[in-house]
C-alpha positions in Angstrom: 105.7 206.0 174.0 105.7 208.6 171.0 108.4 207.1 169.7 106.9 203.8 169.4 103.2 205.3 168.0 105.0 206.8 165.5 107.1 203.3 164.3 103.3 202.1 164.2 102.3 204.5 162.3 105.4 204.3 159.8 104.7 200.4 160.0 100.8 200.6 159.2 101.6 203.5 156.1 104.7 200.4 154.6 101.4 198.0 154.2 99.2 199.7 153.2 102.3 200.8 150.2 103.2 197.6 149.9 99.4 196.0 149.8 98.9 198.7 147.1 102.0 198.7 145.5 101.0 198.0 141.5 99.4 201.3 141.5 101.5 202.8 143.5 104.9 202.1 141.0 102.3 204.1 138.7 102.8 207.0 140.5 105.3 206.8 143.0 108.0 203.7 142.5 110.6 204.6 144.9 107.9 204.9 147.6 106.3 201.1 146.6 109.6 199.9 146.6 111.5 201.4 149.9 107.7 200.5 151.6 107.8 196.3 150.6 111.6 196.3 150.4 110.7 197.8 154.6 109.1 194.4 155.1 110.9 192.0 153.1 113.7 192.4 155.6 111.6 192.2 158.5 110.3 188.4 157.3 106.6 189.0 156.0 106.1 186.9 153.8 103.7 188.6 151.3 106.1 192.1 151.2 109.1 189.5 149.9 106.5 188.4 147.1 106.2 191.7 145.8 109.1 192.6 145.9 110.2 189.4 144.3 107.5 190.5 141.5 108.6 194.0 141.1 112.2 192.6 140.6 110.8 190.2 138.1 108.6 193.1 136.3 111.6 195.6 136.3 109.2 197.4 138.3 110.3 200.4 140.3 114.2 198.6 140.7 116.3 197.0 137.5 114.3 193.9 136.1 116.9 191.4 137.9 116.0 187.7 137.8 118.7 186.7 140.4 117.1 189.4 143.0 113.8 188.0 142.3 114.7 184.5 143.0 116.1 185.1 146.2 113.2 187.2 147.8 110.8 184.3 145.8 112.7 181.5 148.0 112.3 183.9 151.0 108.9 183.8 151.2 108.6 180.2 149.2 109.9 178.9 152.2 107.5 180.6 154.6 104.8 178.7 153.0 103.3 181.9 150.3 102.1 179.5 148.3 102.2 181.6 144.9 105.8 182.4 145.9 106.7 178.7 145.8 104.8 178.2 142.4 106.8 181.6 140.8 110.2 180.1 142.7 109.1 176.9 140.7 109.0 178.4 137.4 112.6 180.4 138.0 114.2 176.5 138.6 112.6 175.5 136.1 113.1 177.7 133.3 116.9 178.4 134.5 116.6 181.7 135.4 118.1 183.4 138.3 119.1 180.3 139.7 120.6 176.6 138.0 117.9 175.3 135.8 116.5 171.8 138.1 113.4 170.3 137.1 113.3 167.9 140.1 113.0 171.2 142.4 110.8 172.7 140.4 108.1 170.7 140.3 109.0 170.2 144.4 108.4 173.9 144.5 105.2 173.6 142.4 103.8 170.2 144.9 104.4 173.1 147.7 102.4 175.3 145.9 100.2 172.8 145.4 98.5 172.5 148.6 98.1 176.5 148.0 95.3 175.1 145.8 97.5 177.3 143.2 95.8 176.0 139.8 98.9 177.4 137.7 101.1 175.1 139.5 98.5 172.4 139.7 98.7 173.3 135.8 101.9 172.8 136.1 102.3 170.0 137.9 100.1 168.5 135.1 102.8 169.6 132.2 105.8 167.9 133.6 104.1 164.7 133.7 102.6 165.0 131.0 105.8 165.6 129.4 107.8 163.9 131.7 110.1 166.9 132.5 111.5 166.1 136.4 109.3 163.3 136.9 108.6 159.7 135.4 106.1 160.2 131.7 102.5 159.7 133.7 100.0 160.8 131.2 97.3 159.8 134.1 98.7 161.1 136.3 98.8 164.4 134.1 95.1 164.1 133.7 95.0 163.9 137.2 96.6 167.5 137.5 95.3 169.5 135.3 91.5 168.0 135.4 92.8 169.9 139.3 93.0 173.6 137.5 90.5 172.6 135.2 87.7 172.4 137.6 89.0 175.5 139.5 88.9 177.9 135.7 92.4 178.2 135.5 92.0 178.4 131.1 95.1 176.9 129.6 94.5 174.1 132.5 91.2 173.5 130.3 92.6 173.9 127.1 95.7 171.9 127.9 93.1 169.3 129.0 90.9 169.0 126.6 93.9 168.5 124.3 94.4 165.0 126.9 90.6 164.0 125.4 91.0 165.3 122.5 94.5 162.8 121.9 93.7 160.5 123.9 96.8 160.3 126.8 95.7 159.3 130.3 92.1 158.9 129.4 89.9 157.3 126.2 89.8 159.8 123.3 87.1 161.4 123.1 86.2 165.3 121.1 82.9 165.8 122.5 85.1 165.9 126.5 87.3 167.6 124.1 85.7 170.1 123.0 83.8 171.0 126.7 87.3 172.0 127.9 88.2 173.8 125.1 85.0 175.7 124.7 85.6 176.7 128.8 88.5 177.7 128.2 87.6 180.0 125.3 85.3 181.4 126.9 87.8 182.7 129.2 90.2 184.1 126.6 92.7 181.1 126.1 93.5 181.7 122.2 94.5 178.1 121.5 91.0 176.2 122.5 89.4 179.5 120.5 91.7 178.3 117.4 90.7 175.1 118.3 86.2 176.2 118.7 87.0 177.6 115.5 88.9 174.7 113.4 85.7 171.9 115.1 83.1 174.6 113.8 85.6 175.0 110.4 86.0 171.0 109.5 83.3 169.6 111.3 84.7 168.1 113.9 82.8 167.6 117.0 80.6 170.5 116.1 78.1 170.7 113.1 79.4 172.9 110.4 79.7 176.7 110.4 81.5 178.9 108.7 80.6 181.5 110.3 80.8 180.8 114.1 84.4 179.2 112.9 85.4 183.4 111.8 83.8 184.0 115.2 87.0 182.1 116.9 89.3 182.2 114.6 89.2 186.3 114.5 88.6 186.3 118.7 92.2 184.1 118.9 93.8 185.5 115.2 93.4 189.4 117.1 95.4 188.2 120.1 98.2 187.0 117.7 98.0 183.4 117.4 99.8 182.4 114.1 97.2 180.0 113.4 93.8 181.2 113.4 95.3 184.4 111.7 96.0 181.8 109.0 92.6 180.2 108.5 90.9 183.7 109.2 92.8 185.3 105.8 92.1 181.7 104.1 88.1 182.3 105.5 88.3 186.0 103.8 90.2 184.8 100.0 88.0 182.3 99.8 84.4 184.5 101.1 83.6 181.3 103.8 81.5 182.6 107.0 82.9 186.3 105.8 82.5 188.4 102.6 85.8 187.7 100.4 88.3 190.5 100.4 91.4 190.0 99.4 92.3 193.3 101.1 91.5 191.5 104.6 92.7 187.8 103.7 96.3 189.4 103.0 96.1 191.9 105.8 96.1 188.4 108.3 98.3 186.6 105.6 100.8 189.2 106.2 100.1 189.5 110.2 100.9 185.8 110.3 104.0 185.6 107.8 105.1 187.7 110.0 105.3 185.7 112.7 107.3 183.0 110.5 104.7 180.6 109.7 105.6 179.3 106.3 102.1 179.0 104.7 101.5 182.5 105.1 104.4 183.7 103.3 103.6 181.7 101.1 100.1 182.7 100.9 101.2 186.4 101.0 104.3 185.7 98.4 101.6 185.1 95.7 99.3 187.4 96.6 102.0 190.1 96.0 102.6 188.4 92.8 99.1 187.8 91.5 98.2 191.3 92.4 95.7 190.2 94.6 94.2 192.4 97.6 97.9 194.5 97.2 99.7 196.0 94.4 101.7 193.5 92.6 105.2 193.5 93.7 107.9 191.5 92.8 110.7 192.0 95.1 108.1 190.9 98.2 106.9 188.3 96.2 110.0 186.7 95.6 111.0 187.9 98.9 108.2 186.1 100.4 108.1 183.0 98.5 111.8 182.7 99.6 111.0 182.7 102.9 108.4 180.3 102.6 110.7 177.4 100.1 113.2 177.0 102.7 110.3 176.1 105.3 108.2 174.0 103.1 108.2 170.7 101.8 109.8 170.7 98.4 106.9 169.8 96.4 104.5 172.6 98.1 105.4 174.5 95.2 106.7 178.2 96.9 110.0 177.4 95.1 108.1 177.7 91.9 106.6 180.7 92.3 109.7 182.3 93.4 111.2 181.7 90.6 107.7 182.9 88.0 108.9 186.0 90.2 112.3 186.2 89.3 111.7 185.9 85.6 109.7 189.1 85.8 112.5 190.6 88.0 115.9 192.4 86.9 118.8 191.3 89.3 119.0 193.7 90.8 114.9 192.9 91.7 116.5 189.7 93.1 119.9 190.8 94.4 117.1 193.0 96.7 114.9 190.5 97.4 117.5 188.0 98.5 118.8 190.9 100.9 115.0 191.3 102.8 114.2 187.8 102.6 118.4 187.6 104.1 117.6 190.5 106.9 114.0 189.1 107.9 113.1 187.9 111.8 109.9 186.7 112.8 108.1 189.2 115.2 106.0 186.4 117.5 102.4 188.7 118.7 100.8 186.2 120.3 99.3 187.7 124.0 99.1 184.6 126.4 98.2 187.1 129.5 95.1 185.7 130.8 93.8 186.5 134.3 92.9 183.5 136.2 89.4 184.4 137.5 88.8 184.1 142.3 88.8 180.3 142.4 92.2 179.7 140.5 94.1 181.6 142.7 96.2 180.2 145.9 95.3 179.9 148.7 97.3 181.3 151.7 
């Protein structure tokens, strides 16, 4: 009896540790992994999901797509909706197993049966893009609407795009902006950018530079490059904010670092003219050369690059060309948004 009681107590301790694994990983990762592994090997689906997530994220264990997929599959086959969503994602991207969109769609359908809004959204995108299924905009709208109605911000943004483009539904800018606003209020960056542009150009919302700047800033601060460019332009022109070339240059730099050619052109000309930062023909040439390689010939980037070159020594030109060759983009957009409880899987 003592042995049985001790085993029961150990099992209860494992369950407590595994349920709180995310917090425990910060203080005692080995204990968290051990607890979840014991329960996973006993066949408890929720623990198999947790162990899969540890391998997926490299938390407490070496990162391993293959191990993550293995444990997701064990939980998915027992009907765990979140594990089914995760396994479908692994199939879609070919992580830890052979890429297979047919299998991805199959598991997303199973996950959607559990009310997993991310699975519903993914099905909508697969129908939109014709991946693993025949392209069907109406079916895409159906699944995106299910996820959007559950409060999934990314699905709300995607649904807004469908209404904006008239794909699967009559084109309706007002309906698009309704969904963009719902998503933007939850922090979804593309929707924040769309709301900003609507205030900026007056298409669907009253012209309002202050509101445009507010929404561009929200998206820009999450690293959304297009919003960073537009915010830089607003500072350059003094629209919705006091004119400030230093701020303009800073936002253009953030977007230029991500590889946005227009921002590279703007930053290059600011270095050339000394607007918002010190004149620097080497940096001007570097950014203008990058812009010239990406923009249409008539844009003017090559012209301004050559103007910069005319003010440089051969060694400066060589250095600028070296910097341009060595440059690589640094994407910084933040996509991780916490889903509301209504958008989570029902188990």
